[in-house]
N, C-alpha and C positions, 0 to 999 in steps of 0.2 A: 285520419282527417285529410281531406283533399287540399292540395296546394292550389292557390289562385294563380291563373296564368297571366292575369292582368289586373289592374286596379278596378275593384268593383265600382259600379256606377254611383252608388250612394254610400261609399265607405265613410266619407266624412260625417254622414248623418249617424250611422250606427256607432262609430267610434265616439262621437260627441255624446250621444244619448246614453250609451252603455256606461261610459266612464263618469258621467254625471250621476247615473244611477248607482254605480259602485261606491261613490263617495257618500251617499245618503245614509246607509246604516252606520258607517264609520263615524260620520259627523254626529249623528244622533247619540251614539255611544260615547264618544270622546268629548264632545262640546256641549250638547244639549242635556244629556243625562246628569252630569255633575251639577249643573245649575238647577235642574228639576228636583234632584234629591235635596239640594240645599234649600230650595223653596218649600219643600215638604217637611223640613225639620230634621233631616238626618244629619248626624255628626260628620265631621271631616273624615274621621277614621272609617266609618261605615261607607261613606261616599267613595273614597278612593279604592277600598277593597272591592266594592261592587263593580266599578268600572274595570278593575284589574281582572276579575273573574270572567266577565263577559268578553273582554279583549283577548284573554288567553284561549278561550274556546275557538276563536278564529284561527289560532295557530294549528288546529287539528287538520287544516286543509291538506297538508302534505300526506297525512295518513289516509285521507279520503280520496286522494287523487286517482289511484288505480280503479276505484269504483266509478268515479265521475267520468273517466275516459270511456266507459262502456255505454254512454248515452250519446245520442246525436247532439253535437255541441250547440248548434243554434237553438234547437228546441229546449235543451237543458238550460241555457242562459235565460231564455224567455220564461220558462217554467219557474226557475228560482227567483226571478224578478217578480213574478206574480205572487209567489209565496211571501216574499219580503213585503210587498204592498199589503197583503192580507194580514200579516203580523202587525204592521203599523196600525191597521184598522182595529185589530184586537186590543192593542195597547190603548188606543183611544177609548174603547168601550170600557176597559178595566179601570182607567184613570178617572172617568167621569162618575157622577153620582155622589151621594152623600158619604159613602165609605169606599175607599179604594181597596181593591182585591190584591193584596200584596203578593200572595203566592202565584196568582194568575199573571201578574205583571212580571215576576221573576221568570216564570216559565216562558212568557212571550219574548223576553229579552234573550233567553237562552236559544229559543228558536230563531230569533233574528240573527244571532251570532252564527249559528250553524248554516243558515241559508246564505249569509254573507260569505262564509268561508268557501263553500262550494261554488258560489257565483264568481268570486274573485279568481279562483283557480281556473274555472272553465273559460272565463272571459279573457284572462291573460294568455292562456294557451291558444285560444282562437285568434287573438290579435297577432300572435307570432306566426301561426300556421296559415292563416287566410291571406296575409299580405306578404309580398316579397320584401327584400331588403330596402329597395328604393321606396316602396309604398309605406313601410313602417317608418322610415325617416320622415317622409312627407307628412304623415299623420301623427307623429309624436307630439308636435306642437298642439294639435287639436286635443290630444289625450291630456296633456298637462293643463290646458285651459279648462277643459271639462271637469277634471278632478277638482280644481280650485273653485269652479262655479258651484258644483255640488256640495263641496265642503262648506262654503259660505252660506248657501241657501238652507241647508239642513242643520247647520250648527248655529252660528250667530243669528241667521235669519229666523229660525224658530224661536230663539230666545227673545228677539225683538218682538216677534208676533205675540208671544205670551204677555210681554209687558203692555202692548197695545190693547190686547183683550182685557187685561185686568183693569186698565184705565176706564173701561166701559162696563164694569160690573162684575163679571165672573171672576172668581178667585182661584188661585193656585191649581188644585187638581182639575177643575173644570177647564181652566185656561190651557193647561197642558194637554188635556184631552182634545180640545179643538185644534191645538197645534199639531198633534199627531194625525188628526184628520187631514190637515193641510199637507203634512209630510207624505201621507198615503196618496193624496191626489197628485202631488209632485211626482211620486214614484210611478203612478199609472200613466201620467203624461209622458214621462221619459220612456216608459215601457212601450207605449204606442209608437213613439218616434223610432225606437230601436227596432221594433218589429217591422216597420215600414222600410227602414234602412237594410235590415238583414234579408228582406224578401228579394232584393236584387243580387244577393250573393250567390256564388256558385254552389251547387248541391254539396252537402257534406254527409258523412256517415260516421257511425260510432267506430271506435277501435275494435276490430274483430278478434283480437287476441283474447285469451282467457284472463280472468282476474289474477290467477297465479302467475301467468307470464308477465302481466303488467307490474305486479309486485316485484318480480325478478328484475325487470328493467329499472324500477325505482331503487332497488338495493344495489344494483350495479352502479348507478349514478352516485349513490351515497358512498359506496366504497371508493370510487375514483376521487370524490371530494375529500374523503378521509385520508387519502394517500398524498394529497397535494401539500407540498412543504409550506405554502403560504396560508394554509387553513388557520393555524393557531394565531397568526398575526391578525388575520381578518376577524376571527372570533374575539380577540382582544379589542379590536375597534368596535365591534358590535356591542360588546358588553360595557365598555368603559368610555369610548370616544365621546358619546353624547349622554353619559350618565347624569351629569349635572343638569343638562337641559331637560332630560326626561323627568327628573325629580321636580324641577321647576314647573313643567307643563302640567303635572298632576295636580298642582296646588293653585295655579293661576286663577281658574274660575272661582274657587272657594275664597281665595284671598281677595279677589275683586268684589265678591258679593258680601262678604262678612263685614260687620261693623265692629268686630271684637278682635283682640290679639294683633292689632295693627293693620287690620283689613281696610280696604278702600271704601266699603259700604255703598257700592254702586247699585242702582236699580237695574232691572233686566234690560230695559230699553237703552240706557246709557252704555252699559257694558257691551251689549250686542252691537250697537252703533260703532263704538270704538274698535271692537274686534273686526268688524266687517271692513272698515276703512283700512285698518292696518294690515289685515290679511291679504287683501287684493293686491295692494302695492308692495307690501313688505316681502311676501313670498316670491313674487315675480322678480323683484330687484335682487333678493338674496340668491335665487337660482342663477340669474345672469352673472352676478359677482363670482359665485362659486365656479361657474363654467369658464369665465374669463381667466380666473386665477389658475385653474387646472390646465387650461389651454396654454397659458404662458409658462408656467413653472413645471408642468408635468404632475401626474398624480402623486408620486412619492414626495416631492418637495412641497406639495400643496397641503398635505395632511396637517402639518403642525400649525401654520398660520391660520388656516380655516378652523382648526380646532380651538385655537385661542380666541378667535372672533366669536365662536359659538358660546363660549363660557362668559363673555363680558356682560350680557344682559342681567345676570344674577346680581351684579353689583348695583345696577339701577333698581331692581325690584327690592333688594334689601333696603336701599335708600328710601324708596316709597313707603315701605313698611315702618321705618323708623320715624318718618316725618309725614304726618297725615294732612299737611296743609297744601299739597300740590293741587293745582287746578287741572281741569280735564285735558287741556292742551299738553301738559307735561306727561300725564298718564298715557295719552294717546301716542306721544312721542316714544315713550318707553315700550309700548306695545309694538310699534313699528320696528324699533331697533331689535326687539326680540325675534320678530318674524324674519327680518333681513338676515340676522346672524344664524338663525335656525336653517333658513333656506340655503345659505352658503355652505354651512358645515355639512348638512345632509347631502348636498351634491357630491362632496368628496367621498362620503361613506358609501353611497349608492354606487358610485363608479368603481370603488374598490371591490364591492360585492359582485358587480357585473363582470369585472375583470377576472375574478377568481372563478366565477360560474361559467365563463365562456368555454366553448369546446363541446365534445361529445357529452350528451346528457345534460345540456345547459339548463333545460326547464326544471329538471329534478334538482340539480345542484342549486339553482337560484331559489327554488321553493324551500329547500332546506335552510339556506341562509336567511331567507325571509322569516322562516319560523323562529330561528334564533333571535332575529331582530324583534319579532313580536314579544318573545319572552323578555328580552331586555327592556322593551318599552312598557310592558304592563306589570311585571313583577314588583317594581317599586311601589305600586299602588297599595300593596298589602301592608306597607308600613308608613307611607308618606303622610297620610292624613293624621294618623295617631302621633307621628313625630311633630307635625306642624302644630297640633293642639298642645303638645307638651312644651315645645320650644318657643312658640309664638312665631308669626310669619317672618319677621326680620331675621331671627337667629336660624330659622329653618333655611332661608335662602342662603345664608352664609355657610351653613353646613353643606348645602348642595354645591356651593362654589368650591368647597374643599375637594369635591369629587373630580374637579378638573385635573388634579395631580395624576391619578391613574389614567385619566383620559389623555393627557399630554404624553405620558410614558408609552401608552399604546400607539400613539401616532409616531413616536420616535422609533419604536420597534418595527412597526409596519413599513416605515419609510424605505428601508433597504430592499424590501420585497417588491416594491413598485417603482423603484428608480429606473428610469429609462437609460439604456446604454448609449 
């Protein structure tokens, strides 16, 4: 892939459009899908297992990376975006009508996850290779804003739209079908903007090495990662540092929608409105807080306090589940606290992963760590829903809070590996 000698004329446009696009399938999977399955009558156990399976498919991107590198990066990014838009259209057609085609919907969601996996790897690699250090720093803020915009539009935004559609007659499956059409149109709009932005980029070409050679490079990067003495400390962080928050996140949409087991019983519009407001401000504020803490204390000394902050929202969610009399302002406040705490804690974890990945083979090393992070993020879905059904939401949140203990231990262990001299 060719290095850019200067900042491309419309780099701001393709960075914004491409990362808005990148967030669409992830938000559909993690935010919209749980609410859609709840609306369609699936149990919490079935719901979280489905999201876990589709999320884990994205983790295969590191195995596909040597194959993806054989394509022209700009063309591959646009082609995979077109594929994602087409799959969203297929989902819309399979959801609509008198009877939903379950097997076809599952197949479409698997395709969506595979397209998203290769698109994410290709886009992140292009971002690193096409921009120099100064350009990447300049456009990092645009990238973060774009990711949040895409996540809000394709997650809570679609849920809100479904609620509005149902207010005017169409019910459940048909409403979600129309929402998927809207998601597909959003994807096409951002695809067009991305294509226009990329048209001003310097010419690029595919990696000319053989697939075998690219696999060898990948294995070399993985071997260097495996020999790093900090690896097990970072793996401990990936698996345990945010384990309680991950368990909480799998259940929040179901808890918010359910009127049983201590759930909040919110309708789609109310839930989406509260999540949109809290996500926009909460994630941004959390990221700022995390960055300031790390800048002041250093990464090693920041892991413990930010880890404690990340676990605190579970107390508030357990309280909400025990007492169903809270008004929407209180619920919205808890949502904001959750996003702020998550944004702050995630900042420390990502910085630890980046610090370990830095150096020769950084792209492969970080892709491997990202794969472990995906496993840690989605595996709890296989048991979270069933456990919430058995325990009730309040006791489930308290169980998740107990996972803070290994999380805190992992922060203490990792601290000495990242303390600055």
